[in-house]
N, C-alpha and C positions, 0 to 999 in steps of 0.2 A: 804127423809132421815132427821131428825132433826139434826141441827148443830148450834153451838154457835160461835158467833165472840167476843173475848176479845181485846178492846182497850189497848194495852200494855202501852201506854203512861199514860193514867189514871189509870191503876191498881198500887197499893201502896204496894202490896205483904203482904196483911193482912192474906191470905191463908183461908179465910171463905168459898170461894167457893168450894175450895179444900176439906173442911170438909163436906161441904153440898152435894156434889154431890154423889148421891147414887150408881152410879156405879164407882165412883173413875177414872173419865176421864180427870181430871183436874191436872196439875201438876206446880211446878213451873220451868220456863224456864231457861236454863244454860246461858244465856246472860241476860245483864241489859238494862233496857230502860233509856231515858235520864236524870231521877232522879236518878240513880243508883240504882235502884229497880230491883230485879229479878221477873219479873211480872207472872203472872198465864199462863198457855198456855194449850189449850185444845187439847188432844190426843186421837182419836177416830178410831183407824186402823181397829177395829172388827165392826163396825157400831152397838154399844150400846146404843148410846143417844138414851133416849126417849123423849125430848123434854119438860120434866118438868118443867124447866126454875126456879127451884130451886136456882141454882149459881147466876142467873140474880136477882132473888128476893132478895137474901140474900147480894148482892154486894154493899157496903157503897159508892162507888163511881161511881156506875152506869157505869161499864166500861165493862159489858157483855150485849149483845144483841142476842136474839134466833133469827136463821134465818132457815127457814126450805127450803129445796130443793128439 
């Protein structure tokens, strides 16, 4: 099952990954990171992630890694 990992400390809350995800599986977290930003958060309760990696490719901070389990 494809899955991504977001490094919340690298995320600068630009929202590009949120807009890029075709299945809308990324949202802003409700808590802040050490920089005071609300980082992106991966939410895939229904296992809809296809592993396309568009979010990782579009992230300017290289804060997203695709992990396949």
